[in-house]
C-alpha positions as CSV (number, residue, x, y, z in Angstrom):
1,M,-7.4,2.8,-18.3
2,R,-4.8,0.3,-16.8
3,R,-1.5,0.1,-17.4
4,D,0.5,-2.8,-17.2
5,G,3.4,-2.7,-15.2
6,K,2.1,-0.1,-12.5
7,Y,1.2,-1.4,-9.3
8,I,0.2,0.5,-5.7
9,I,-0.1,-1.0,-2.5
10,R,-2.4,0.3,-0.3
11,G,-3.2,-0.4,3.5
12,K,-3.8,1.5,7.0
13,P,-0.5,3.1,8.7
14,G,1.6,0.1,10.0
15,S,0.0,-2.5,7.8
16,G,3.5,-3.3,5.7
17,K,3.3,-1.2,3.1
18,S,7.1,0.4,3.2
19,T,8.3,-3.3,4.3
20,A,6.5,-4.7,1.3
21,I,8.4,-2.1,-1.1
22,M,12.1,-2.9,1.0
23,L,11.8,-6.4,0.6
24,I,11.0,-6.0,-3.4
25,R,13.9,-3.8,-3.7
26,Q,16.1,-6.4,-2.3
27,A,14.8,-9.1,-4.2
28,L,15.0,-7.4,-7.4
29,E,18.4,-6.0,-6.9
30,R,19.4,-9.6,-6.1
31,R,18.4,-10.6,-9.4
32,G,20.5,-7.6,-11.3
33,V,17.5,-5.5,-11.6
34,K,18.2,-1.8,-11.6
35,V,16.0,0.0,-9.2
36,G,15.6,3.6,-8.1
37,G,12.9,5.8,-6.7
38,I,12.2,7.1,-3.2
39,R,11.0,6.1,0.2
40,T,9.8,8.3,3.0
41,P,10.9,6.7,6.3
42,E,9.7,7.9,9.5
43,L,11.7,9.1,12.3
44,R,11.5,8.3,15.6
45,E,13.1,9.9,18.9
46,V,12.5,7.6,21.9
47,G,10.4,5.5,20.8
48,R,7.6,8.4,19.3
49,R,7.1,9.4,15.4
50,V,8.5,12.9,15.1
51,G,8.6,13.2,11.2
52,F,9.3,11.8,8.2
53,G,12.6,12.0,5.7
54,V,12.7,11.2,2.1
55,E,15.7,9.2,0.5
56,D,16.9,8.8,-3.0
57,L,17.1,4.7,-3.6
58,S,19.8,5.4,-5.9
59,T,22.0,7.7,-4.0
60,G,21.4,7.2,-0.7
61,K,21.0,11.2,-0.3
62,R,18.3,12.4,2.2
63,E,16.4,14.9,3.7
64,I,14.0,15.3,6.6
65,F,10.9,17.1,4.9
66,A,8.3,16.6,7.5
67,S,8.5,17.3,11.5
68,V,6.8,18.3,14.5
69,N,9.6,20.5,15.0
70,F,9.2,22.6,11.8
71,T,7.0,25.9,11.4
72,G,5.5,27.8,8.9
73,G,4.3,25.7,6.1
74,P,1.4,23.3,5.3
75,R,0.1,20.6,8.2
76,V,-0.7,17.3,8.1
77,S,-1.7,16.4,11.7
78,K,1.1,17.5,13.8
79,Y,3.9,17.7,11.2
80,V,4.7,20.4,8.9
81,V,5.6,19.8,5.9
82,K,8.5,21.5,3.8
83,V,7.7,20.8,0.1
84,E,11.0,22.5,-1.2
85,L,13.0,20.1,1.1
86,F,10.9,16.9,-0.3
87,E,11.3,18.3,-3.6
88,E,15.1,18.7,-3.7
89,I,15.7,14.9,-2.9
90,A,12.3,13.2,-4.7
91,I,12.2,15.0,-8.1
92,P,15.8,14.4,-9.2
93,A,15.8,10.9,-7.8
94,L,12.4,9.8,-9.6
95,E,13.8,11.8,-12.6
96,R,16.9,9.7,-12.9
97,A,14.9,6.4,-12.0
98,M,12.8,6.9,-14.9
99,K,15.5,7.2,-17.3
100,E,18.2,5.3,-15.7
101,C,16.6,2.1,-13.8
102,D,14.8,-0.9,-14.8
103,I,11.8,-0.3,-12.0
104,V,10.8,2.7,-10.1
105,L,9.6,2.5,-6.5
106,I,7.5,5.2,-4.6
107,D,7.2,4.9,-0.9
108,E,4.9,6.9,-0.7
109,I,2.3,8.5,-2.6
110,G,0.4,10.1,0.6
111,K,-1.1,13.2,1.4
112,M,2.3,14.9,2.8
113,E,3.9,14.4,-0.6
114,L,1.1,15.6,-2.6
115,F,1.6,19.0,-1.8
116,S,4.2,19.1,-4.0
117,E,2.8,19.7,-7.6
118,R,5.9,19.0,-9.1
119,F,5.8,15.4,-7.5
120,I,2.3,15.3,-8.8
121,E,3.5,15.7,-12.4
122,V,6.6,13.4,-12.0
123,V,4.4,10.8,-10.8
124,R,1.9,11.1,-13.7
125,G,4.6,11.4,-16.3
126,L,5.9,8.0,-15.0
127,W,2.3,6.3,-14.8
128,N,2.2,7.7,-18.5
129,S,5.6,5.9,-19.4
130,N,6.2,2.6,-20.2
131,V,8.9,2.2,-17.0
132,P,7.3,0.0,-14.4
133,A,6.9,1.2,-11.1
134,V,5.2,0.2,-7.7
135,G,3.9,3.1,-5.4
136,T,2.5,2.8,-1.7
137,A,-0.7,4.7,-1.1
138,P,-2.8,5.3,2.2
139,V,-6.2,4.1,2.3
140,S,-7.5,7.6,2.6
141,K,-9.2,9.1,-0.6
142,L,-6.9,11.7,-2.3
143,P,-7.8,12.5,-5.6
144,F,-4.5,12.1,-7.1
145,V,-4.2,8.9,-5.3
146,E,-7.7,7.5,-6.8
147,E,-6.5,8.8,-10.3
148,I,-3.1,6.8,-10.2
149,C,-5.2,3.7,-8.2
150,S,-7.4,3.8,-11.5
151,R,-4.5,3.3,-13.4
152,S,-2.7,0.2,-11.8
153,E,-2.8,-3.2,-10.0
154,V,-4.3,-2.2,-6.5
155,I,-2.9,-4.7,-4.0
156,W,-4.4,-4.2,-0.5
157,I,-2.2,-5.2,2.2
158,E,-2.7,-6.2,6.2
159,R,-0.3,-6.6,8.7
160,G,1.9,-9.6,8.7
161,K,1.5,-10.1,4.9
162,A,4.3,-8.0,3.3
163,E,6.6,-11.0,2.3
164,E,3.2,-12.4,0.5
165,I,3.0,-9.6,-1.2
166,A,6.3,-8.7,-2.3
167,G,6.9,-12.1,-3.4
168,R,4.0,-11.8,-5.6
169,L,5.0,-8.8,-7.3
170,V,8.7,-9.9,-7.4
171,R,7.3,-12.5,-9.7
172,E,4.8,-10.3,-11.6
173,I,7.5,-7.6,-12.1
174,L,10.3,-10.1,-13.4
175,S,7.8,-11.6,-16.0
176,Y,7.1,-8.4,-17.1
177,L,10.6,-7.4,-17.3
178,D,11.0,-10.7,-19.2
179,I,13.6,-11.8,-16.6
180,L,12.8,-15.2,-15.3
């Protein structure tokens, strides 16, 4: 069952998913919309990706949660994921955003993040709520991602289309929030 106000931006790595989310955030905040949630930026050293961080969009608090330098945890490709470090930032950020914000952004709902059962529970709770949300997800078929996508409007993105998709979603979100 699709829920109004729930959107997932899907695409390949480098397609502009994260860029679209940040453009949405900026445009909504300029309109006075209170935005919360998380982002998971890649971390680079000397031009090569070495890990991923997690950042609370409301507080700016951040932590590295996946790295080529970590040991002893679940792996995705060359990265070891520290679930507890992810949860330390992501869970309070999402719970707070659901209570205090007009919209919740989640960049991203992917394989690394899904090692956290608590994250799955919080995202499922968000999708069961009336709080509007925009998430990003990879192309790969992960059971929880498919569950969330089946309950969302899914927007496929290709490189070079971030501004177009962000503009469309901002208009839809403002309409959903009855802010025009």
